[in-house]
C-alpha positions in Angstrom: 117.4 105.5 281.2 114.2 107.3 280.3 114.7 110.0 277.7 114.0 113.5 278.8 110.8 115.0 277.3 111.5 118.5 276.0 108.7 121.0 276.5 107.0 122.1 273.2 107.9 125.8 273.9 111.5 124.8 274.2 111.4 122.7 271.0 110.0 125.8 269.2 113.0 127.9 270.4 115.7 125.3 269.6 115.8 126.2 265.8 116.3 129.8 266.7 119.2 129.0 269.0 120.7 126.9 266.3 120.5 129.7 263.7 122.1 132.1 266.2 124.8 129.6 267.0 125.6 129.0 263.3 125.9 132.8 262.7 128.3 133.0 265.7 130.3 130.1 264.3 130.6 131.8 260.9 132.1 134.7 262.8 134.8 132.4 264.2 133.3 131.9 267.7 134.3 128.5 269.1 132.9 129.1 272.6 129.5 130.7 273.2 127.7 131.8 276.3 123.9 131.9 276.9 124.2 135.7 277.0 125.7 135.7 273.5 122.8 133.6 272.1 120.2 135.6 274.0 121.6 138.9 272.7 121.2 137.7 269.1 117.6 136.7 269.7 116.6 139.5 272.1 115.5 137.0 274.7 116.4 136.2 278.4 119.7 134.5 279.0 118.2 132.5 281.9 115.6 131.1 279.5 118.3 130.0 277.1 120.2 128.2 279.8 117.1 126.4 281.0 116.1 125.4 277.5 119.6 124.1 276.8 119.6 122.1 280.0 116.9 119.9 278.6 119.6 118.7 276.1 121.7 117.5 279.0 124.2 120.3 278.6 124.9 123.0 281.2 128.1 124.6 279.8 131.0 125.6 282.0 130.5 128.4 284.5 132.4 131.5 283.4 133.3 129.9 280.0 130.1 128.8 278.3 129.5 126.1 275.7 131.6 124.6 273.0 129.8 125.9 269.9 130.4 122.8 267.8 129.3 120.4 270.5 126.2 122.5 271.3 125.3 122.7 267.7 125.5 118.9 267.3 123.3 118.4 270.4 120.6 120.8 269.1 120.7 119.1 265.7 120.3 115.6 267.3 117.4 116.8 269.4 115.7 118.2 266.3 116.4 115.1 264.2 118.6 117.1 261.8 121.4 114.5 261.5 119.7 112.8 258.5 117.7 113.8 255.4 114.0 114.1 255.2 111.8 113.7 252.1 109.2 116.4 251.6 106.3 116.8 249.2 104.4 120.0 248.5 100.7 119.9 247.5 99.4 123.0 245.9 101.7 124.8 243.5 100.2 128.2 243.3 102.3 131.3 244.0 103.0 130.2 247.6 103.7 126.6 246.8 106.0 127.6 243.9 107.9 130.0 246.2 108.3 127.2 248.8 109.5 124.8 246.1 112.2 127.3 245.1 113.4 128.0 248.7 117.0 126.9 249.0 116.9 126.8 252.8 115.1 123.5 252.9 118.0 121.6 251.4 120.5 123.4 253.6 118.5 122.1 256.6 118.4 118.5 255.1 114.7 118.8 254.1 114.6 117.7 250.4 111.6 118.4 248.2 111.0 115.2 246.3 107.6 115.8 244.8 105.3 118.6 243.7 101.5 118.1 243.2 98.5 120.0 242.1 95.0 119.4 240.7 95.1 122.2 238.1 95.6 120.9 234.6 97.4 124.2 233.7 99.9 123.6 236.5 100.4 119.8 236.1 103.4 119.2 233.9 105.2 122.4 234.5 108.7 122.4 236.0 110.2 124.0 239.1 113.9 123.4 239.2 114.5 119.7 238.5 111.0 118.6 239.5 107.9 118.3 237.4 104.5 119.1 239.0 102.4 115.9 239.0 98.7 115.3 239.3 97.8 114.9 243.0 96.3 111.5 242.1 99.9 110.2 241.9 100.6 111.3 245.5 100.0 107.9 247.3 102.1 105.9 244.9 105.0 108.4 245.0 105.0 108.7 248.8 105.5 105.0 249.1 108.3 104.9 246.5 110.2 107.9 247.8 109.9 107.4 251.6 108.3 110.8 252.2 108.0 111.8 255.8 106.7 115.4 255.6 103.9 117.0 253.6 103.5 120.7 253.0 100.0 121.9 252.2 99.7 125.2 250.2 96.3 124.6 248.7 93.1 126.7 248.9 91.4 126.2 252.3 88.5 124.4 250.7 90.5 121.3 249.7 93.2 121.4 252.5 91.4 118.9 254.7 91.0 116.4 251.9 94.7 116.7 251.1 95.7 116.3 254.8 93.6 113.2 255.1 95.2 111.8 251.9 98.7 112.5 253.2 97.9 110.8 256.5 96.4 107.8 254.8 99.6 107.6 252.6 101.7 107.3 255.8 102.8 111.0 256.0 102.3 111.9 259.6 104.1 115.3 259.8 102.3 118.1 258.0 103.0 121.8 257.6 99.8 123.6 256.7 99.9 127.0 255.0 96.1 126.9 254.1 93.9 129.3 255.9 92.0 126.6 257.8 92.5 124.4 260.9 93.0 120.8 259.9 91.8 117.8 261.9 94.0 114.8 261.3 94.3 111.8 263.6 97.7 110.3 264.1 99.6 113.3 262.6 101.6 116.2 263.8 100.2 119.3 262.1 101.9 122.7 262.3 100.0 125.7 260.9 101.7 128.7 259.4 99.1 131.5 259.2 100.6 134.6 257.7 97.4 136.7 258.1 97.3 135.9 261.8 100.9 137.0 262.3 100.2 140.3 260.5 97.2 140.9 262.7 99.4 140.4 265.8 101.8 142.9 264.4 98.9 145.2 263.9 98.0 144.9 267.6 101.5 145.9 268.6 101.5 148.8 266.2 98.3 150.1 267.6 99.4 149.7 271.2 
């Protein structure tokens, strides 16, 4: 049986549904409705139902979804049933903050390496990890089975880092650098904080 392809827009919303669902479970909710999830996220309940239908679940009319079962279905769809090795390249203020973020481990994304090119940063420690020279990246990726790379470098060197990650076999990249990366054979997600602030500025003005 051919697997159902989930639309990219739906994939982007699934983590939000999972967070809402986990909050409801902490409150003791064992059965949830699309309306309950939608209310938490201020979205349309019909859209929630349609998105969840791509997982092969439709709930029970008038009852809703078993929260534990639905949570497991979302985690399986997002690949969150196993651990992922992650490296961060660029340990400035942002990179250091990301390295200290506890939420990665809770979501089964484990930081296994920190890298920089600045001699003043190399050798410093963040938690249990020591920042290494970026020249060690390729060897460490092979040894630690790294699957995701986070780029928090200045824009001028981000493309080189992305290319290096791809050549090392890291084909999932989260880019915080203020530039658009061109990497063949890799899935690149860009997090542009300045763009998000500009969008908020539009809504404030209008």
